[in-house]
C-alpha positions as CSV (number, residue, x, y, z in Angstrom):
1,M,-7.2,-39.9,-4.4
2,A,-5.5,-36.8,-3.8
3,E,-5.0,-34.4,-7.1
4,Q,-1.8,-33.1,-9.0
5,T,-1.1,-29.7,-9.7
6,D,2.5,-28.1,-10.2
7,L,1.8,-25.7,-8.1
8,L,-0.9,-24.6,-5.2
9,I,-0.9,-20.9,-4.8
10,L,-2.0,-20.6,-0.9
11,G,-4.1,-16.9,-1.3
12,G,-5.9,-14.7,-4.6
13,G,-4.5,-11.4,-3.4
14,T,-2.3,-9.7,-5.9
15,G,0.4,-11.6,-5.2
16,G,-1.1,-14.8,-5.7
17,Y,-3.2,-13.9,-9.0
18,V,-0.2,-12.9,-10.7
19,A,1.4,-15.6,-9.7
20,A,-0.7,-18.0,-10.8
21,I,-1.0,-16.3,-14.6
22,R,3.1,-15.9,-14.9
23,A,3.1,-19.5,-13.8
24,A,0.5,-20.8,-16.2
25,Q,1.6,-18.3,-18.7
26,K,4.6,-20.8,-18.7
27,G,3.3,-24.0,-19.3
28,L,2.3,-24.9,-15.4
29,D,-0.7,-26.5,-14.1
30,V,-2.0,-24.1,-11.6
31,T,-4.2,-23.7,-8.8
32,I,-5.4,-21.1,-6.5
33,V,-7.1,-21.9,-2.9
34,E,-8.5,-18.8,-1.6
35,K,-11.2,-18.2,1.4
36,H,-12.5,-15.0,0.6
37,K,-12.8,-13.5,-2.9
38,L,-9.8,-13.0,-5.8
39,G,-8.0,-9.7,-5.3
40,G,-7.6,-10.1,-1.9
41,T,-7.5,-7.3,0.5
42,C,-5.5,-4.5,-2.5
43,L,-9.0,-5.3,-4.2
44,H,-11.4,-5.7,-1.6
45,K,-10.0,-4.1,2.0
46,G,-7.0,-1.5,0.9
47,C,-5.8,-0.1,-2.0
48,I,-9.3,0.1,-4.6
49,P,-11.6,0.9,-2.7
50,T,-9.5,3.8,-0.4
51,K,-8.6,5.3,-3.7
52,A,-11.7,4.8,-4.7
53,L,-12.6,7.2,-1.7
54,L,-9.7,9.4,-1.8
55,R,-10.8,10.2,-5.3
56,S,-14.2,11.7,-4.2
57,A,-13.3,13.3,-2.4
58,E,-10.5,15.1,-4.9
59,V,-14.2,15.8,-6.6
60,F,-15.3,17.6,-3.3
61,D,-12.7,19.7,-2.3
62,T,-12.5,20.8,-5.9
63,I,-16.0,21.5,-6.1
64,K,-15.6,23.7,-2.7
65,D,-12.8,25.5,-4.4
66,A,-14.0,27.0,-7.9
67,A,-14.6,30.2,-7.1
68,T,-10.6,30.4,-7.3
69,F,-11.0,28.7,-11.1
70,G,-13.4,31.6,-11.7
71,I,-16.9,28.5,-11.3
72,D,-19.0,31.3,-8.9
73,D,-22.3,29.8,-9.6
74,V,-21.9,26.3,-6.7
75,T,-24.3,25.5,-4.5
76,N,-26.1,23.2,-2.4
77,M,-23.4,20.5,-2.3
78,T,-23.8,17.7,-0.3
79,V,-22.2,14.4,0.4
80,N,-23.9,12.0,-0.1
81,F,-21.8,8.9,1.2
82,G,-24.0,6.4,0.7
83,K,-23.6,7.0,-2.9
84,I,-19.8,7.3,-2.8
85,Q,-20.0,3.8,-1.0
86,E,-21.7,2.6,-3.7
87,R,-19.5,4.3,-6.7
88,K,-16.6,2.1,-4.6
89,Q,-18.4,-1.2,-4.7
90,S,-19.3,-0.8,-8.4
91,I,-15.6,-0.5,-9.3
92,I,-14.0,-3.2,-6.9
93,D,-16.7,-5.1,-8.7
94,Q,-15.7,-4.2,-12.0
95,L,-12.1,-5.2,-11.4
96,H,-13.0,-9.0,-9.1
97,T,-15.0,-9.8,-12.5
98,G,-12.4,-9.1,-14.8
99,V,-9.2,-10.9,-11.9
100,Q,-11.9,-13.9,-12.2
101,G,-12.0,-14.0,-16.3
102,L,-8.4,-13.5,-16.3
103,C,-8.2,-16.9,-14.0
104,K,-11.0,-18.4,-16.6
105,K,-8.6,-17.2,-19.1
106,N,-5.1,-18.7,-18.2
107,K,-6.9,-22.1,-17.0
108,I,-5.9,-21.7,-13.8
109,R,-8.3,-23.3,-11.2
110,V,-9.6,-21.5,-8.5
111,L,-11.0,-23.1,-5.0
112,E,-13.3,-21.4,-3.1
113,G,-12.3,-22.7,0.3
114,E,-9.6,-22.9,2.9
115,G,-6.3,-24.3,2.9
116,A,-3.9,-26.8,5.0
117,I,-0.5,-27.2,4.7
118,L,0.3,-30.9,5.5
119,G,3.2,-33.0,6.3
120,P,4.8,-35.7,5.0
121,S,2.1,-38.1,5.2
122,I,0.7,-41.0,2.6
123,F,0.0,-38.4,0.1
124,S,3.2,-36.7,0.0
125,P,7.0,-38.2,1.4
126,V,7.6,-34.2,1.8
127,S,5.6,-31.2,3.6
128,G,3.5,-29.4,1.1
129,A,0.4,-31.7,0.5
130,V,-2.8,-29.2,1.2
131,A,-6.2,-29.8,2.5
132,V,-8.6,-27.5,1.3
133,T,-12.0,-27.4,3.4
134,F,-14.5,-25.5,0.5
135,T,-17.0,-22.9,1.3
136,D,-19.4,-24.5,0.2
137,K,-20.0,-27.6,3.1
138,S,-21.9,-29.9,0.5
139,K,-18.1,-30.4,-1.6
140,E,-16.1,-33.0,0.6
141,E,-12.4,-32.2,1.4
142,E,-9.7,-32.6,-0.8
143,I,-6.1,-33.6,-1.0
144,I,-4.4,-31.8,-3.8
145,V,-0.5,-32.3,-3.7
146,P,1.9,-29.4,-5.9
147,K,4.8,-30.2,-6.7
148,N,6.0,-26.8,-4.9
149,V,3.7,-24.6,-3.0
150,I,3.4,-20.1,-2.8
151,I,1.4,-19.1,0.3
152,A,0.4,-15.9,-0.1
153,T,-1.7,-15.8,2.6
154,G,-1.2,-11.9,3.1
155,S,-2.0,-10.3,6.3
156,T,-4.4,-8.0,9.1
157,P,-5.1,-4.8,10.6
158,R,-3.1,-4.7,13.7
159,S,-4.5,-3.5,16.4
160,L,-3.2,-2.5,20.2
161,P,-4.4,-4.2,23.5
162,N,-5.8,-0.6,25.4
163,L,-7.7,0.1,22.1
164,P,-9.4,-3.4,21.2
165,L,-11.1,-3.3,17.8
166,D,-14.9,-3.3,17.7
167,E,-15.1,-2.6,14.2
168,K,-18.2,-0.3,15.3
169,N,-16.5,2.0,17.8
170,I,-13.0,1.4,17.5
171,L,-12.5,0.1,13.8
172,S,-9.3,-1.1,11.6
173,S,-9.3,-0.1,8.2
174,D,-11.5,-2.8,7.4
175,G,-14.6,-1.6,9.5
176,M,-13.9,2.3,8.0
177,L,-15.0,1.0,5.0
178,E,-18.0,-0.2,6.1
179,L,-19.4,2.4,7.1
180,E,-23.1,3.5,6.2
181,E,-22.1,6.8,7.8
182,L,-19.7,9.5,7.8
183,P,-18.4,10.3,11.7
184,K,-19.3,14.1,12.8
185,S,-15.3,13.6,14.5
186,I,-12.8,11.2,15.0
187,A,-9.7,9.9,16.0
188,I,-7.3,9.0,13.9
189,V,-4.3,6.7,15.7
190,G,-1.4,6.5,13.7
191,G,0.5,8.6,11.3
192,G,1.6,6.3,8.8
193,V,-0.1,5.5,5.2
194,I,-3.1,4.5,6.2
195,G,-3.7,7.3,8.7
196,V,-2.6,10.2,6.7
197,E,-4.9,8.6,3.9
198,W,-7.9,8.4,6.1
199,A,-7.2,11.7,7.8
200,S,-7.4,13.2,4.4
201,L,-10.7,12.3,2.3
202,L,-12.3,12.2,6.4
203,N,-11.4,15.9,6.5
204,S,-12.1,16.3,3.1
205,L,-15.6,15.0,3.4
206,G,-15.9,17.3,6.5
207,V,-15.2,15.1,9.7
208,E,-13.6,16.4,12.2
209,V,-10.3,14.5,12.0
210,T,-7.5,14.3,15.0
211,I,-4.3,12.3,13.8
212,I,-2.5,11.2,17.1
213,E,1.1,9.9,16.5
214,F,3.7,7.7,18.7
215,L,7.2,9.1,17.0
216,D,8.4,12.5,16.2
217,R,6.4,12.6,12.3
218,L,4.5,11.1,9.8
219,L,5.6,8.8,7.4
220,I,8.4,8.0,9.3
221,N,10.0,6.2,6.4
222,E,10.1,9.2,4.4
223,S,12.1,12.3,3.6
224,A,12.1,14.8,6.7
225,T,11.0,18.0,4.2
226,I,8.5,15.3,3.0
227,S,6.6,14.7,6.5
228,R,6.5,18.2,7.6
229,E,5.5,19.5,4.5
230,L,2.3,17.3,4.7
231,K,2.0,18.1,8.4
232,K,2.0,21.6,7.5
233,S,-0.5,20.7,4.6
234,L,-2.6,18.7,6.6
235,E,-3.0,21.3,9.7
236,K,-3.8,24.1,6.7
237,R,-6.8,22.0,5.9
238,G,-7.9,21.7,10.1
239,I,-6.5,18.4,10.5
240,K,-5.1,18.6,14.3
241,V,-1.8,16.9,14.3
242,L,-0.3,15.2,17.4
243,V,2.8,13.7,17.5
244,K,5.3,12.0,20.1
245,S,1.9,11.3,21.6
246,K,0.5,7.9,22.9
247,V,-2.7,7.0,23.6
248,E,-3.4,5.3,27.0
249,K,-7.1,4.4,26.3
250,A,-10.1,4.8,24.7
251,T,-13.6,4.6,26.8
252,I,-16.5,4.0,25.2
253,N,-20.0,6.2,26.3
254,K,-23.0,6.1,25.5
255,K,-22.8,9.0,22.9
256,D,-19.1,9.4,22.4
257,I,-15.6,8.0,23.0
258,T,-12.9,9.4,25.4
259,V,-9.8,8.7,24.5
260,E,-6.6,9.8,26.8
261,I,-2.9,10.4,25.5
262,E,-0.3,10.8,28.1
263,G,0.5,14.0,29.2
264,Q,-2.2,15.8,27.4
265,D,-5.8,16.6,27.4
266,A,-8.5,13.8,26.9
267,L,-10.3,13.8,23.6
268,N,-13.8,13.1,22.6
269,V,-14.6,11.8,19.7
270,E,-17.6,9.8,17.4
271,K,-15.7,7.0,16.6
272,V,-11.8,6.1,16.6
273,M,-9.9,4.8,14.0
274,V,-6.7,2.5,14.5
275,A,-3.9,2.8,12.3
276,I,-0.8,1.4,13.4
277,G,0.0,-1.2,10.1
278,R,-0.3,-4.6,9.6
279,T,0.0,-8.5,10.7
280,P,1.5,-10.9,7.9
281,N,-1.5,-14.1,8.1
282,V,1.0,-17.3,9.5
283,D,-1.4,-19.2,11.7
284,G,-4.3,-21.1,11.0
285,F,-3.0,-23.1,7.1
286,G,-1.0,-25.8,8.4
287,L,2.9,-24.1,8.6
288,Q,3.4,-25.8,12.1
289,N,3.3,-29.1,9.9
290,T,6.4,-28.0,8.3
291,S,9.8,-27.1,8.9
292,V,8.9,-23.8,7.9
293,K,10.4,-21.3,9.9
294,Y,7.7,-18.0,10.5
295,D,7.3,-15.6,13.8
296,Q,4.8,-12.4,13.8
297,K,7.2,-10.6,12.2
298,G,6.6,-13.0,8.7
299,I,7.6,-16.8,7.3
300,E,11.0,-16.6,7.0
301,V,12.5,-17.1,3.1
302,N,15.3,-16.3,1.1
303,E,16.4,-13.6,-2.0
304,F,14.6,-15.9,-4.3
305,Y,11.2,-16.3,-1.9
306,Q,12.2,-20.0,-0.9
307,T,11.3,-20.7,2.5
308,T,13.3,-23.6,5.1
309,E,11.5,-25.7,2.5
310,S,12.8,-25.5,-1.0
311,H,9.4,-26.7,-2.6
312,I,7.4,-24.1,-0.3
313,Y,7.6,-20.4,-1.5
314,A,6.2,-17.6,0.5
315,I,5.3,-13.6,-1.1
316,G,3.6,-10.5,-0.2
317,D,2.4,-9.6,3.2
318,C,3.0,-13.0,4.7
319,I,7.0,-12.1,4.7
320,D,9.3,-9.5,6.3
321,T,9.3,-6.7,3.1
322,L,7.7,-3.9,2.0
323,Q,3.6,-4.2,2.6
324,L,2.6,-2.9,-0.9
325,A,0.5,-4.7,-3.5
326,H,3.5,-4.1,-6.2
327,V,6.0,-5.4,-4.0
328,A,3.9,-8.7,-3.8
329,M,3.1,-8.8,-7.6
330,K,6.8,-8.7,-8.8
331,E,7.6,-11.3,-5.6
332,G,5.0,-13.6,-6.8
333,E,7.1,-13.5,-10.2
334,L,10.0,-14.0,-8.8
335,A,9.0,-16.9,-6.7
336,V,7.3,-18.3,-10.3
337,S,11.0,-17.6,-12.7
338,H,12.7,-19.7,-9.6
339,I,10.4,-21.8,-9.7
340,L,11.4,-22.7,-13.5
341,E,14.9,-22.5,-12.9
342,E,15.4,-19.1,-14.7
343,T,18.0,-16.8,-13.8
344,V,16.1,-14.2,-11.2
345,E,17.3,-10.8,-10.1
346,P,16.8,-10.0,-6.5
347,L,14.6,-7.7,-5.7
348,N,16.4,-4.0,-4.5
349,Y,14.0,-2.8,-2.4
350,V,15.2,0.3,-1.7
351,N,14.4,0.9,-5.5
352,V,10.4,0.3,-5.3
353,P,8.4,3.1,-5.6
354,R,6.0,3.9,-2.6
355,G,3.0,6.2,-2.7
356,V,0.7,7.7,-0.3
357,Y,-2.4,8.9,-1.9
358,T,-3.2,12.1,0.8
359,N,-4.0,15.5,-0.5
360,P,-1.4,16.4,-1.9
361,E,0.2,13.3,-2.6
362,V,3.4,12.3,-1.6
363,A,5.9,9.2,-3.7
364,S,9.4,8.0,-2.8
365,V,11.7,5.7,-4.9
366,G,15.1,5.2,-3.6
367,Y,16.6,6.6,-0.8
368,V,15.9,9.7,1.1
369,K,18.3,12.0,2.8
370,E,17.6,10.2,6.2
371,N,18.5,6.3,5.2
372,V,21.4,7.2,2.5
373,P,24.6,4.8,3.3
374,A,27.4,7.3,5.3
375,D,29.9,6.2,3.3
376,K,28.3,7.9,0.1
377,K,28.8,11.9,-0.9
378,V,25.6,13.3,-1.9
379,K,24.3,16.4,-3.6
380,V,20.5,16.8,-3.1
381,G,18.3,19.0,-5.5
382,T,15.1,20.9,-5.2
383,F,12.5,22.4,-6.8
384,N,9.4,23.6,-5.2
385,F,5.7,23.8,-7.0
386,A,5.3,27.0,-6.6
387,G,7.6,27.9,-9.2
388,N,5.7,25.4,-11.8
389,G,3.1,26.6,-14.6
390,K,0.7,23.3,-14.6
391,A,0.7,23.0,-10.6
392,L,-0.5,27.0,-10.9
393,V,-2.8,26.3,-13.1
394,Y,-4.2,23.5,-11.5
395,G,-4.8,25.9,-8.1
396,G,-1.9,24.1,-6.3
397,D,1.1,26.0,-5.5
398,G,2.5,23.8,-2.3
399,G,5.4,20.6,-2.0
400,V,8.0,20.2,-3.8
401,V,10.5,18.0,-5.2
402,E,14.0,16.4,-3.8
403,V,15.9,14.4,-5.8
404,I,19.6,13.0,-4.6
405,R,22.5,12.1,-7.0
406,D,25.6,10.4,-6.0
407,V,28.8,13.2,-6.6
408,D,31.5,10.2,-6.9
409,T,29.3,8.3,-9.5
410,D,26.4,10.4,-10.2
411,D,24.0,7.7,-9.6
412,L,20.5,8.5,-8.6
413,L,19.6,7.5,-5.7
414,G,16.5,9.0,-4.7
415,V,13.4,11.2,-5.8
416,S,11.1,12.3,-3.4
417,I,7.9,14.1,-3.9
418,I,5.0,15.6,-2.3
419,G,2.2,17.5,-4.4
420,P,-0.3,16.8,-7.7
421,H,-0.3,13.5,-8.9
422,A,2.9,12.8,-7.0
423,T,1.6,8.8,-7.1
424,D,2.5,9.5,-11.3
425,L,5.1,11.5,-11.1
426,I,7.1,9.1,-9.7
427,S,7.4,6.9,-12.6
428,E,9.8,8.7,-14.4
429,A,12.3,8.5,-11.5
430,S,11.4,4.4,-11.0
431,T,12.0,4.1,-14.5
432,A,15.6,5.9,-14.2
433,I,16.5,4.1,-11.7
434,Y,15.6,0.9,-13.0
435,L,17.7,1.7,-16.2
436,D,20.7,3.5,-14.0
437,A,20.5,6.9,-15.5
438,S,22.0,9.7,-14.4
439,P,20.3,13.1,-12.7
440,I,21.9,15.5,-15.6
441,E,19.8,12.7,-18.3
442,I,16.7,13.9,-16.7
443,G,17.5,16.9,-16.3
444,E,18.8,17.1,-20.0
445,A,15.7,15.3,-21.3
446,I,13.0,17.2,-23.3
447,H,10.4,17.3,-20.7
448,P,7.0,19.0,-22.3
449,H,5.6,22.3,-21.7
450,P,3.5,23.1,-19.5
451,T,3.7,19.7,-17.0
452,L,4.2,18.9,-13.4
453,S,6.6,16.7,-14.8
454,E,9.1,20.0,-15.2
455,A,9.4,20.1,-11.5
456,I,11.7,16.4,-11.5
457,Q,13.7,17.6,-14.0
458,E,14.4,21.0,-12.4
459,A,15.3,19.5,-9.2
460,A,17.5,16.6,-10.9
461,L,18.9,19.6,-12.6
462,D,19.5,21.3,-9.4
463,T,21.7,18.5,-8.0
464,Y,24.2,20.0,-10.2
465,G,23.5,23.8,-9.8
466,K,21.8,24.2,-12.9
467,A,18.7,25.0,-12.1
468,I,16.7,27.1,-14.9
469,H,14.1,28.1,-12.7
470,K,14.8,28.6,-9.5
């Protein structure tokens, strides 16, 4: 006999479990089907583990630079990569237990297994019933008939035909997280967020790193100023950055890998990492049994995350929006609100904050100079962290803040930051944009001194030519 539920969610990653909790808080009976572990890519293969590794790299960088702070007797430093990995896993385990507890607290039924969406059948006159095959093979398949479905199946690392992943020599971010030893050298193919984060942390831990980017700059979606600053900083640290470069193939030898680059000398490295983005998971769970439209870019949805079958929704990395955990969370909340027929304000993706956890960090929200609509007249204000007392106290003098102001409306259109703790600082700008603040309101609000946030204040004032310390 088929089970009934108000809402079934395929995938218990950040988008899926947040949607489940919100729906349960609203009184719905909720079931999650997850084939791996609650928390998904972000918790187990992405955001959390990489940031744990980056934190270890940051600590090592600080110790190496101890003499700058007058600490001269730091000797015999070594990187114990095994312990770094253990710390990473302990953080993941703690958070995973927390997510499990939240689902239990909210009386969400979690089924460990794979779900397949069925077409119209004896169980339901419309598509949307889900057949669950349990990970525990002793359990019989179960049919669940939900009133609504949210697909939150996430994404997987993208590969290249000429660089087939074996997760031993040529690795994705998944394979990199399972390394037991650090390689002596690595070529990272791709200069986007994933590529530069891994380049930063591996360099800090003593690995010889080369980034190979096909386009003309790193972080192509960020301000060109920010991209240049990041490239300069990475190169200063000893990372080799090749832009406008195409990898033709990689040959695995007995002791190393030969990477052939179009028009350039070949590169011999111990490992190759492919970091060219992620592919939406749209196959293998029954979409072909429905009239839901989808392709390799993801599942087609409207502004409320409804597919072409109105009772089936999709959120997160499996749709063609920003592949960010906090975006998936918000999409999940909005989808649930729409299911409950609440008033929903569609998400403005331009104003979603973005973060890159390199050293130095990069963060932005709103427009960058290169994508401001042509009909807008803008003024860009800047401020360098070299003029910020807190940045100097912490040992960093590089980096810049850019603030974009609409001259006609006085609206705050965007903020970009490269510098210390940029990913934390960006929340002020994100909140300001959400509240429809103008740069002068940021500039005139009292900021405590000395703080890094004063750099945002000064850049905001600079859009009016009123910066104090510039």
